[in-house]
C-alpha positions in Angstrom: 0.0 0.0 0.0 1.4 3.4 -1.0 1.9 6.4 1.3 -0.8 8.3 -0.6 -3.3 5.5 -0.1 -2.5 5.3 3.7 -3.0 9.1 4.0 -6.3 8.8 2.2 -7.5 6.0 4.5 -6.5 8.0 7.6 -8.3 11.1 6.3 -11.4 9.0 5.6 -11.4 7.6 9.1 -11.0 11.0 10.7 -13.7 12.6 8.6 -17.0 13.1 10.4 -19.9 10.8 9.3 -22.0 13.9 8.4 -21.0 17.2 7.0 -23.3 20.3 7.2 -23.0 23.7 5.6 -25.3 26.6 5.1 -26.8 27.3 1.7 -27.0 31.0 0.7 -30.7 30.9 1.6 -29.9 29.2 4.9 -27.3 31.9 5.7 -29.8 34.7 5.1 -32.4 32.8 7.2 -30.1 32.5 10.2 -29.1 36.1 10.0 -32.8 37.2 10.0 -33.5 34.8 12.9 -30.6 36.4 14.9 -31.9 39.8 14.1 -35.4 38.9 15.2 -34.0 37.3 18.4 -32.1 40.5 19.3 -35.2 42.6 18.6 -37.3 40.3 20.7 -34.9 40.6 23.7 -34.7 44.4 23.4 -38.4 45.0 23.0 -39.9 42.0 24.9 -42.5 41.7 22.1 -44.3 38.3 22.4 -45.0 38.3 18.6 -41.2 38.5 17.9 -40.6 35.7 20.3 -43.3 33.6 18.5 -41.7 34.3 15.1 -38.2 33.4 16.5 -39.5 30.1 17.9 -41.1 29.2 14.6 -37.8 29.9 12.8 -35.8 27.9 15.2 -38.3 25.0 14.9 -37.8 25.1 11.2 -34.0 24.7 11.7 -34.6 21.7 14.0 -37.2 20.1 11.7 -34.8 20.6 8.7 -32.0 18.7 10.6 -34.4 15.8 11.6 -35.9 15.4 8.1 -32.6 15.7 6.2 -31.1 13.0 8.5 -34.0 10.7 7.9 -33.7 11.2 4.2 -29.9 10.4 4.1 -30.1 7.4 6.6 -30.0 3.8 5.3 -29.7 4.8 1.7 -27.2 2.7 -0.2 -25.6 3.6 -3.6 -24.6 1.0 -6.2 -22.5 1.9 -9.2 -22.6 -0.1 -12.4 -19.7 0.4 -14.9 -19.7 -0.7 -18.6 -17.8 -3.8 -19.7 -16.1 -1.8 -22.4 -14.8 1.8 -22.4 -12.4 3.5 -24.8 -10.3 6.6 -24.1 -11.8 9.8 -25.5 -15.3 8.3 -25.9 -18.2 8.9 -23.6 -19.6 6.0 -21.7 -22.6 5.5 -19.3 -22.2 5.1 -15.6 -25.3 3.7 -14.0 -26.2 4.8 -10.4 -28.8 3.1 -8.2 -30.1 4.3 -4.9 -31.6 1.7 -2.5 -33.7 2.9 0.4 -33.5 0.4 3.3 -36.1 2.2 5.5 -39.3 0.3 6.0 -41.7 3.3 6.6 -40.2 6.5 5.3 -39.2 7.5 1.8 -36.0 9.5 1.0 -36.6 12.8 -0.7 -34.4 15.0 -2.9 -31.0 13.2 -2.9 -27.9 14.0 -5.0 -25.1 11.6 -5.4 -21.7 13.1 -6.4 -19.3 10.5 -7.8 -15.6 10.8 -7.5 -12.8 9.3 -9.6 -9.4 8.5 -8.0 -10.7 9.9 -4.7 -10.9 13.6 -5.5 -11.7 14.2 -9.1 -15.4 14.8 -9.7 -16.8 12.2 -12.2 -20.5 13.1 -12.4 -23.6 13.3 -10.3 -27.2 11.9 -10.2 -30.3 13.4 -8.7 -33.0 11.3 -7.1 -36.3 13.1 -6.4 -37.8 10.3 -4.3 -36.7 6.8 -3.3 -39.7 5.0 -1.9 -39.5 2.9 1.3 -37.7 -0.4 0.6 -37.5 0.9 -3.0 -34.9 1.4 -5.6 -34.4 4.2 -8.2 -31.8 4.1 -11.0 -30.2 6.9 -13.0 -27.0 7.5 -15.0 -24.5 10.0 -16.1 -22.0 10.2 -19.0 -18.3 10.2 -18.4 -15.3 10.6 -20.8 -11.8 9.5 -19.7 -8.9 10.7 -21.9 -6.4 8.2 -20.5 -6.2 4.5 -21.1 -5.5 2.1 -18.2 -7.0 1.3 -14.8 -9.3 3.9 -13.2 -10.7 3.7 -9.7 -13.9 5.1 -8.4 -13.4 5.5 -4.6 -17.0 6.3 -3.6 -18.8 9.7 -3.4 -21.0 12.0 -1.4 -24.7 11.6 -0.9 -26.3 15.0 0.0 -29.7 16.6 0.4 -31.2 20.1 1.0 -34.5 18.6 2.0 -36.9 19.9 3.3 -36.4 23.7 3.3 -33.1 24.2 1.4 -31.5 25.9 4.4 -28.6 23.4 4.8 -26.7 21.0 2.7 -26.1 17.8 4.7 -24.0 15.0 3.2 -22.3 11.7 4.0 -20.0 9.2 2.3 -21.7 6.8 0.0 -20.9 4.4 -2.8 -18.3 1.6 -2.9 -14.9 1.3 -4.6 -15.1 0.2 -8.3 -12.3 -0.3 -10.8 -12.5 -0.3 -14.6 -10.1 -0.8 -17.5 -10.2 1.9 -20.2 -9.0 0.7 -23.6 -6.8 2.8 -25.9 -8.4 5.0 -28.6 -9.3 3.3 -31.8 -9.0 5.7 -34.8 -9.3 5.3 -38.6 -6.4 3.1 -39.5 -6.3 4.3 -43.0 -5.8 7.9 -41.9 -3.1 6.8 -39.3 -1.2 4.9 -42.0 -1.4 7.9 -44.3 0.0 10.2 -41.6 2.8 7.7 -41.0 3.7 7.6 -44.7 2.6 3.9 -45.1 0.6 2.8 -48.2 -2.2 0.5 -47.0 -2.3 -1.4 -50.3 1.4 -2.0 -50.2 1.3 -3.1 -46.6 -1.5 -5.6 -47.2 0.2 -7.0 -50.3 3.2 -8.0 -48.2 1.1 -10.2 -45.9 0.4 -13.8 -46.7 -2.7 -14.6 -48.7 -5.1 -17.6 -49.0 -4.7 -20.7 -51.0 -6.9 -21.0 -54.1 -7.8 -24.7 -54.3 -11.3 -25.3 -52.9 -11.3 -28.1 -50.4 -14.9 -28.1 -49.3 -17.5 -26.2 -47.3 -18.0 -25.9 -43.6 -20.4 -24.0 -41.2 -19.6 -20.3 -40.5 -17.8 -19.6 -37.3 -17.7 -16.2 -35.6 -14.5 -14.4 -36.9 -14.4 -16.1 -40.3 -13.7 -13.9 -43.3 -17.1 -12.9 -44.7 -15.7 -12.9 -48.2 -15.3 -16.7 -47.9 -19.1 -17.2 -47.5 -20.6 -19.5 -50.1 -23.9 -17.6 -50.7 -25.6 -20.1 -53.0 -25.2 -23.0 -50.5 -26.0 -20.7 -47.5 -29.3 -19.5 -49.3 -30.3 -23.1 -50.1 -29.7 -24.5 -46.6 -30.7 -21.3 -44.7 -27.4 -21.4 -42.8 -24.1 -19.7 -43.4 -21.4 -21.8 -45.0 -17.8 -20.7 -45.9 -15.4 -22.1 -48.5 -12.5 -24.0 -47.1 -9.3 -24.1 -49.1 -6.7 -26.8 -49.4 -4.1 -24.4 -48.0 -6.3 -22.3 -45.7 -3.4 -20.1 -44.6 -5.3 -17.0 -43.5 -3.6 -13.7 -43.9 -1.5 -13.0 -40.8 0.0 -9.9 -39.3 2.0 -9.7 -36.1 2.2 -6.3 -34.5 5.4 -5.5 -32.7 5.3 -2.4 -30.4 8.6 -1.1 -29.2 7.6 0.1 -25.7 11.2 0.5 -24.5 11.5 4.3 -24.7 13.0 7.1 -22.7 10.6 8.9 -20.3 10.5 12.0 -22.4 8.9 10.0 -25.3 5.9 8.9 -23.3 3.6 11.0 -25.6 5.0 9.2 -28.6 4.4 5.9 -26.9 0.7 6.8 -26.3 0.4 7.6 -30.0 2.1 4.3 -30.9 -0.4 2.4 -28.7 -3.2 4.1 -30.5 -1.8 3.2 -33.8 -1.3 -0.4 -32.7 -4.9 -0.7 -31.3 -6.3 0.8 -34.5 -4.3 -1.5 -36.8 -5.4 -4.6 -34.7 -9.0 -3.6 -35.1 -8.6 -2.8 -38.8 -7.0 -6.1 -39.7 -9.2 -8.3 -37.5 -12.2 -6.7 -39.1 -10.9 -7.6 -42.5 -10.4 -11.3 -41.6 -6.7 -11.3 -40.7 -5.1 -13.3 -38.0 -3.5 -10.7 -35.7 -1.1 -11.0 -32.8 0.8 -8.6 -30.6 4.3 -8.5 -29.2 5.7 -6.0 -26.7 8.7 -6.3 -24.5 6.6 -7.8 -21.7 3.7 -9.6 -23.4 3.1 -11.8 -26.4 -0.4 -12.6 -27.8 -0.4 -15.4 -30.4 -2.2 -15.0 -33.7 -5.9 -15.2 -33.5 -9.2 -14.0 -35.0 -12.4 -12.4 -33.9 -13.6 -10.0 -31.3 -12.2 -12.0 -28.4 -8.7 -11.6 -30.0 -9.3 -7.9 -30.3 -10.1 -7.5 -26.7 -7.1 -9.5 -25.6 -4.9 -7.1 -27.6 -6.7 -4.0 -26.2 -6.4 -5.2 -22.6 -2.7 -5.7 -23.1 -2.3 -2.3 -24.7 -4.4 -0.6 -22.0 -1.8 -1.7 -19.4 1.4 -1.0 -21.4 4.0 1.1 -19.6 7.5 2.0 -20.7 9.6 -1.2 -20.8 13.2 -1.7 -20.0 14.3 -4.9 -21.7 14.3 -4.5 -25.5 16.4 -7.7 -25.8 13.2 -9.6 -24.9 11.5 -7.9 -27.8 14.4 -8.7 -30.2 14.2 -12.4 -29.1 10.5 -12.6 -30.2 11.2 -11.4 -33.8 11.2 -14.7 -35.6 9.4 -14.6 -39.0 9.3 -11.9 -41.6 6.0 -10.3 -42.3 5.2 -8.5 -39.1 4.6 -4.7 -38.6 6.9 -2.8 -36.3 5.6 0.3 -34.6 8.4 2.6 -33.4 7.5 5.5 -31.1 11.2 6.2 -30.7 13.8 5.8 -33.5 16.5 3.9 -31.7 19.4 3.1 -34.1 19.5 -0.5 -32.8 16.6 -1.3 -35.0 18.4 -0.4 -38.2 19.8 -3.9 -38.9 16.5 -5.6 -38.0 14.0 -3.5 -39.9 14.4 -5.8 -42.9 12.7 -8.6 -41.0 9.3 -6.8 -41.0 6.8 -6.2 -43.8 6.7 -2.6 -42.8 8.0 -0.2 -40.1 5.7 2.5 -38.8 7.6 5.4 -37.2 5.4 7.5 -34.9 5.3 11.1 -35.9 4.7 13.9 -33.4 
């Protein structure tokens, strides 16, 4: 456990269970009440004493009702299974009222990311006794990787809006944000790589028809035999005697100096975009970094394996491990940093993409 996490836990333990502050209306209300109280004492006017008593009773009632509204309300957060950097996603918030007889009125939940950064909020007008109300807010995260929601604050101004009373609510949730996926054609053009030339260097299929088989998720749709599929009302694909699907292994050099981290981020975006592009076109795609190796595969499951790995990439230290994984020609090398040690090895790849700033 890091020192920052220890400090945060100590702060959480020392923080009072309830926090109360005046609203602007509440501040004016108290000032008026004090003024009436001073006038009542100076004049002895019973009407002023009666008005002061009514105003003080409103303050007491406000404290009781706001506490009853906040008590035994649980907040549950639901995060999406997939989220991409730079794209908005939906965070679902549910309020559950554990009280058997009293509803909770006018609640606002303020969610926080990484402990202190405001993520979003959700307002609940009424949560019935033993009831549940759901809502949501949109959130956009610009950085890939793991992000932690460390709870939030549940607050209310009920019933008169004089005070804002709040307490801690919500549990700790963690989510993985995938790298951005952009238009691969545009990225290749920016990097000076011709898409047609790149694809022509990658292995193709055989041409001798071997037979037909049922369609499996991830198969190249161009191999579908439409006449047979229409006749049997089920998708069938052509199987070739040498069914050597087009393959592309992506090599990302993540061993870079610290000052090139921005270039690494762009290199990760390029790698994720190329993986999505080639998998969509029916290629077998794999990924190699200095710390991870994902064998060739097809389909959406393969894409998410690659995206999860890229989401957690950090600057590596051991480039020799990356060199050792360069076996067959035909891969694509993504270089965020133009280290001269790659010069004698660039010929082993179908293409080299140098990240431009």
